[in-house]
Each structure stands twice: as structure tokens, then as C-alpha cells.
C-alpha positions as CSV (number, residue, x, y, z in Angstrom):
1,X,-6.1,-1.5,-66.7
2,X,-3.5,1.2,-65.9
3,X,-3.0,2.3,-62.3
4,X,-2.0,5.4,-60.6
5,X,0.2,5.6,-57.5
6,X,-1.0,8.0,-54.8
7,X,2.2,9.0,-53.0
8,X,0.4,10.6,-50.1
9,X,-1.2,7.3,-49.1
10,X,1.4,4.9,-50.6
11,X,-1.2,2.7,-52.2
12,X,-2.4,1.9,-55.7
13,X,-5.8,3.2,-56.9
14,X,-7.8,2.8,-60.1
15,X,-8.2,6.0,-62.1
16,X,-12.0,6.0,-61.8
17,X,-11.6,6.0,-58.0
18,X,-9.2,8.8,-57.9
19,X,-11.7,11.5,-58.8
20,X,-13.8,13.0,-56.0
21,X,-16.9,15.1,-56.3
22,X,-16.8,18.9,-55.9
23,X,-19.0,18.6,-52.8
24,X,-16.5,16.3,-51.0
25,X,-14.4,17.9,-48.4
26,X,-10.9,16.5,-47.9
27,X,-10.0,15.2,-44.5
28,X,-7.7,17.6,-42.7
29,X,-4.2,16.4,-41.9
30,X,-2.9,16.5,-38.3
31,X,-1.0,19.7,-38.8
32,X,-4.1,21.7,-39.7
33,X,-6.3,20.7,-36.7
34,X,-6.8,23.1,-33.8
35,X,-8.3,22.9,-30.3
36,X,-11.9,24.0,-29.6
37,X,-12.1,27.6,-28.2
38,X,-11.8,27.7,-24.4
39,X,-10.1,29.6,-21.6
40,X,-10.8,32.7,-19.5
41,X,-9.4,35.2,-22.0
42,X,-11.5,33.7,-24.8
43,X,-14.7,34.0,-22.7
44,X,-13.9,37.6,-21.7
45,X,-13.3,38.6,-25.3
46,X,-16.5,36.9,-26.5
47,X,-18.5,38.7,-23.8
48,X,-17.2,42.1,-24.8
49,X,-17.7,41.4,-28.6
50,X,-21.3,40.2,-28.0
51,X,-22.3,42.8,-25.5
52,X,-21.1,45.6,-27.7
53,X,-22.9,44.1,-30.7
54,X,-19.5,43.9,-32.6
55,X,-18.9,41.8,-35.7
56,X,-15.6,40.0,-36.0
57,X,-14.2,38.4,-39.0
58,X,-13.0,35.7,-36.6
59,X,-16.5,34.4,-36.3
60,X,-17.9,35.3,-39.7
61,X,-15.1,33.7,-41.6
62,X,-14.8,30.7,-39.2
63,X,-11.1,31.4,-38.5
64,X,-9.3,28.3,-37.1
65,X,-7.2,30.6,-34.9
66,X,-10.1,32.2,-33.1
67,X,-9.7,30.3,-29.9
68,X,-6.0,31.2,-29.6
69,X,-6.4,34.9,-30.6
70,X,-9.5,35.5,-28.4
71,X,-7.8,33.9,-25.4
72,X,-5.1,36.6,-25.8
73,X,-7.8,39.2,-26.2
74,X,-6.9,39.7,-29.9
75,X,-9.8,40.1,-32.3
76,X,-10.2,41.4,-35.9
77,X,-13.2,43.7,-35.9
78,X,-15.4,43.9,-39.0
79,X,-17.3,47.1,-39.7
80,X,-20.0,48.1,-42.2
81,X,-22.2,45.0,-41.4
82,X,-22.0,41.3,-41.9
83,X,-23.3,41.1,-45.4
84,X,-21.0,41.4,-48.5
85,X,-22.0,42.6,-51.9
86,X,-19.7,40.0,-53.5
87,X,-19.7,36.2,-53.5
88,X,-16.1,35.0,-53.5
89,X,-15.7,31.2,-53.8
90,X,-13.5,30.9,-50.7
91,X,-15.3,33.2,-48.3
92,X,-17.8,32.2,-45.6
93,X,-19.3,35.7,-45.1
94,X,-22.9,36.0,-46.3
95,X,-23.7,37.7,-49.6
96,X,-26.6,40.0,-50.3
97,X,-27.8,43.6,-50.0
98,X,-26.3,45.1,-46.8
99,X,-28.0,47.3,-44.3
100,X,-27.3,51.1,-44.3
101,X,-24.2,52.1,-42.4
102,X,-24.4,52.8,-38.7
103,X,-23.1,56.3,-38.1
104,X,-22.3,55.5,-34.5
105,X,-20.2,52.5,-35.4
106,X,-16.8,54.2,-35.4
107,X,-17.3,55.5,-31.8
108,X,-18.7,52.1,-30.7
109,X,-15.7,50.3,-32.1
110,X,-13.3,52.7,-30.5
111,X,-14.9,52.2,-27.1
112,X,-14.6,48.4,-27.5
113,X,-10.9,48.8,-28.4
114,X,-10.4,50.9,-25.2
115,X,-12.3,48.4,-23.0
116,X,-10.3,45.5,-24.4
117,X,-7.1,47.4,-23.8
118,X,-5.8,46.5,-27.2
119,X,-2.2,47.6,-28.0
120,X,-2.8,46.7,-31.7
121,X,-6.1,46.4,-33.5
122,X,-7.1,45.1,-36.9
123,X,-10.1,46.6,-38.6
124,X,-11.6,45.0,-41.7
125,X,-14.9,45.1,-43.5
126,X,-17.1,43.5,-46.0
127,X,-17.1,44.7,-49.6
128,X,-19.6,47.5,-50.0
129,X,-20.0,48.0,-53.7
130,X,-23.4,49.6,-53.0
131,X,-21.8,52.7,-51.6
132,X,-20.4,55.5,-53.7
133,X,-17.0,55.4,-51.9
134,X,-17.1,51.7,-51.0
135,X,-17.3,52.7,-47.4
136,X,-13.9,54.4,-47.4
137,X,-15.0,57.5,-45.4
138,X,-16.7,55.2,-42.8
139,X,-13.5,53.2,-42.6
140,X,-11.4,56.4,-42.1
141,X,-13.8,57.7,-39.4
142,X,-13.3,54.4,-37.5
143,X,-9.6,54.9,-37.6
144,X,-9.9,58.5,-36.4
145,X,-12.2,57.5,-33.5
146,X,-9.7,54.8,-32.4
147,X,-6.8,57.3,-32.6
148,X,-8.8,59.8,-30.4
149,X,-9.7,57.3,-27.7
150,X,-6.7,55.0,-27.8
151,X,-3.7,57.2,-29.0
152,X,-1.2,54.5,-28.1
153,X,-2.9,51.7,-30.0
154,X,-1.4,50.8,-33.4
155,X,-4.0,50.3,-36.1
156,X,-3.9,47.8,-39.0
157,X,-6.6,48.0,-41.7
158,X,-7.5,45.0,-43.8
159,X,-9.4,46.7,-46.7
160,X,-11.6,45.7,-49.7
161,X,-10.2,46.7,-53.1
162,X,-12.5,49.7,-53.6
163,X,-12.9,48.7,-57.3
164,X,-14.3,51.5,-59.4
165,X,-14.5,53.8,-56.4
166,X,-12.5,56.9,-57.5
167,X,-10.7,58.6,-54.6
168,X,-11.5,55.8,-52.0
169,X,-7.9,54.6,-51.8
170,X,-6.6,58.1,-51.1
171,X,-9.2,58.5,-48.3
172,X,-8.0,55.3,-46.7
173,X,-4.3,56.1,-47.1
174,X,-4.7,59.6,-45.7
175,X,-6.4,58.1,-42.6
176,X,-2.8,57.1,-41.6
177,X,-3.1,53.5,-40.4
178,X,0.1,52.0,-39.2
179,X,-0.4,49.0,-41.5
180,X,-2.4,48.9,-44.8
181,X,-3.3,45.4,-45.5
182,X,-5.1,44.2,-48.7
183,X,-5.0,40.6,-49.6
184,X,-4.4,39.4,-53.2
185,X,-5.9,36.0,-52.0
186,X,-4.8,33.9,-54.9
187,X,-2.8,33.8,-58.2
188,X,-4.0,35.7,-61.2
189,X,-5.1,32.6,-63.2
190,X,-7.7,31.7,-60.5
191,X,-9.3,35.1,-60.1
192,X,-12.3,34.3,-62.3
193,X,-13.2,31.2,-60.3
194,X,-12.1,32.2,-56.8
195,X,-12.4,36.0,-56.7
196,X,-14.7,36.9,-59.6
197,X,-15.7,40.4,-58.4
198,X,-12.1,41.5,-58.1
199,X,-9.2,42.3,-60.5
200,X,-5.7,41.1,-59.7
201,X,-3.8,44.1,-61.1
202,X,-6.2,46.5,-59.5
203,X,-5.5,45.0,-56.1
204,X,-1.8,45.1,-56.8
205,X,-2.0,48.8,-57.9
206,X,-3.9,49.6,-54.7
207,X,-0.9,48.3,-52.6
208,X,1.5,50.2,-54.8
209,X,-0.5,53.4,-54.4
210,X,-0.1,53.2,-50.6
211,X,3.7,53.3,-50.8
212,X,3.7,56.1,-53.4
213,X,1.4,58.3,-51.4
214,X,2.8,57.5,-47.9
215,X,6.1,55.6,-48.0
216,X,6.1,55.2,-44.2
217,X,3.0,53.1,-44.0
218,X,3.7,49.4,-43.8
219,X,1.9,47.4,-46.6
220,X,0.8,43.8,-46.2
221,X,-0.8,41.2,-48.4
222,X,-1.6,37.6,-48.3
223,X,-2.4,34.6,-50.4
224,X,-4.0,31.2,-49.8
225,X,-2.5,28.0,-51.2
226,X,-4.1,24.6,-51.9
227,X,-6.5,25.8,-54.5
228,X,-4.7,24.3,-57.4
229,X,-2.0,27.0,-58.0
230,X,1.5,26.1,-59.1
231,X,4.7,27.0,-57.2
232,X,5.8,29.1,-60.2
233,X,2.5,31.1,-59.9
234,X,3.1,31.7,-56.2
235,X,6.6,33.0,-56.9
236,X,5.3,35.3,-59.6
237,X,2.8,36.8,-57.1
238,X,5.8,37.3,-54.7
239,X,7.6,39.2,-57.4
240,X,4.6,41.3,-58.2
241,X,4.2,42.2,-54.5
242,X,7.9,43.2,-54.3
243,X,7.5,45.4,-57.4
244,X,4.6,47.1,-55.5
245,X,7.0,47.4,-52.6
246,X,4.8,45.3,-50.2
247,X,6.6,44.9,-46.9
248,X,4.9,41.8,-45.4
249,X,3.5,38.7,-47.1
250,X,1.3,36.0,-45.4
251,X,0.8,32.6,-46.9
252,X,-1.7,30.2,-45.4
253,X,-3.6,27.0,-46.3
254,X,-7.0,27.5,-47.8
255,X,-9.8,25.7,-45.9
256,X,-13.1,25.0,-47.5
257,X,-15.8,26.5,-45.3
258,X,-18.8,24.5,-46.7
259,X,-19.5,22.1,-49.5
260,X,-20.7,25.0,-51.6
261,X,-17.3,26.7,-51.6
262,X,-14.3,26.0,-53.8
263,X,-12.8,22.6,-52.9
264,X,-9.3,22.2,-51.4
265,X,-7.2,20.6,-54.1
266,X,-4.5,19.6,-51.7
267,X,-3.1,20.3,-48.2
268,X,0.3,21.9,-48.4
269,X,2.8,20.4,-46.0
270,X,4.6,22.4,-43.3
271,X,7.9,21.7,-45.1
272,X,6.6,23.3,-48.2
273,X,5.4,26.3,-46.3
274,X,8.9,26.7,-44.8
275,X,10.4,26.5,-48.3
276,X,8.0,29.3,-49.5
277,X,9.1,31.4,-46.5
278,X,12.7,31.0,-47.4
279,X,12.0,32.0,-51.0
280,X,9.9,35.0,-49.9
281,X,12.6,36.2,-47.6
282,X,15.2,36.0,-50.4
283,X,13.0,38.3,-52.5
284,X,13.3,41.1,-49.9
285,X,10.1,41.1,-47.8
286,X,10.6,42.7,-44.4
287,X,8.3,40.1,-42.9
288,X,7.1,36.7,-44.0
289,X,4.5,34.5,-42.3
290,X,4.1,31.2,-44.0
291,X,2.5,28.2,-42.3
292,X,-0.7,26.0,-42.6
293,X,-2.6,28.1,-40.1
294,X,-1.2,31.5,-41.1
295,X,-4.0,34.0,-41.5
296,X,-3.9,37.7,-42.4
297,X,-4.5,38.9,-38.8
298,X,-2.9,36.1,-36.9
299,X,-0.3,37.5,-34.4
300,X,-0.8,40.9,-36.0
301,X,0.3,42.8,-32.9
302,X,3.6,40.9,-32.5
303,X,4.2,41.1,-36.2
304,X,3.8,44.8,-36.2
305,X,6.6,45.1,-33.6
306,X,8.7,42.8,-35.8
307,X,8.0,45.0,-38.8
308,X,9.2,48.1,-37.0
309,X,12.4,46.3,-35.8
310,X,13.0,44.9,-39.4
311,X,12.7,48.4,-40.9
312,X,15.1,49.9,-38.3
313,X,17.6,47.1,-38.9
314,X,17.5,47.6,-42.6
315,X,18.4,51.3,-42.2
316,X,21.3,50.6,-39.9
């Protein structure tokens, strides 16, 4: 019987034993493991979040960096409820029919940003395909409320794609966030299985539209790796982002939230992430974050300062 060599474990296995079921979750390598949340800052952040009835993507998406970020009083606030109208194969946020929007939410979020003394805040949301504008006006109202109560706080928005919502993108761009973030998530060939409710070129066009309407807004987008994509496909996404004039790319390891979600096909090594960073920088991005634990909002405040510095240096 023919045998196959598994280079990652340096041993020989029979072909019939190489396959694993879709429900099996790969064991995480040492470089992907994180410490359990703890610390004074973490507890203080959790108290404010829960007392104010806020929803964070940190908790909803089971982010591995939550302990680190909350300990530094960094949190990504999620508006428009905790129920998404889509069912992406990578996402741990619940799917269903959302509750009506809370008209007081923008002010409530702004007060929380003030109390947490945030210098940089990231606001994201679930997809709200049930709303005529996809929630764009509610999103813009939240940005405006933060601007009013915390004029010195920089604002990053991590938006849905507003698919088939005419005028929604313009509402969001005109809200004047400092960073407009919309993740492509994966390569085009995997959209039907991983992000079936979205369209790759629509998301790309959204990012391009930001720059065309307001060239001074920073644009940001990210992808996950380890889902079965090829290196060539990743580089094509990089090229597509640069054509859309995206400033900042994030590349992180996909982690399977539950057995019901898309399986991890492989864990990309730190050295491979470093190589992807070098390639991305050579393509002209102002900022690149590429590591196993990179997430869209991880170190967002520090990265915003670096983005500003990189733009200034480019002009000199």
C-alpha cells in the first residue's frame, strides 16, 4: 500500500488515516495559544461593558485577544444588536431576525467611550439586511454622538458591505470616520462556501468608493488564512486591494469557533506570516499587520498613529 509523508509530524501515515472528519477541530500549535483573561484593566473594562449593556465583538466573536485588549481598556463595540441576518461559515455571531434598533444606542455608546477614556474607538456591527439602509444612518449617528462627546477620540468603523442598499456607503463615508474598515475576509474562490451572503467585488468596490469620495479617509481591510486558499490567491487579493487604494491590510489565522463552522485546513506558521508581510509591504500598503493572532481591531489605536506617521513620511 502506498504511504504519504506528513512533514509537519515527520512520520508516515496511511492514506485512509490522513483524512479527518469535518467536525474535527485541529489542535492549536503553541504560537496560537493565549492566556486566559485576567488583570485589573480587564475587569474594569468588563464592568463598564456589562453595566452599560454594551455588546462587543470581542465577546460575540470569541476573539483570542480579548484579555490583552480589555486589560488595556481597548474594546470593539458592536452596535445594532447581537443577531446577524447572515450566516457566514467562519463567524460565531448568532444568526436570525434581529430586534428593532435602539434609538438611544448612539448616545449610550458615546457615553461609554467617554467613561472608558478611549483615545481610539472601533465601532462595528452585525449585518442588518432587514433594514432599508442596512443600518447606515444608525451607524453614522453613533459616529456623530462620539464626535460630540469625545472630540479628541479617533474613530474607526468596521462596517458590513451594505449589499443592495443604495446610498448606504455614501452615508457612512460622509460620517467622516478616521478609518473606514471593511474586511474582504477571504479569497474570491471561497466566497460561496465561507461568505455566501456577500460578493467579493462588491466589497472591493465599497473600499474603492471610500477613497474616491474622501481621499483623506484611511481605508483598511483584512483576510483570514488557513481556510484552504493558495499563496497566489492571497497575493491576488493584495493586488486587488491596492487597485482599490486600500491603505492597511491585516492578515490573521482563521480559528474555527465551533464544530459547526468551517474547519481549519492548516495553521500557517509565523515565518509564513512574516513572508506575507514582506510581500504586502512591497506592494505599497502604508501599514501591514500579519501574524497568527492578528485581528482587524487588534492594536487599532497604536496602528492609527502609525498610519498617520506613514502617510506623513510618504509625503516628505
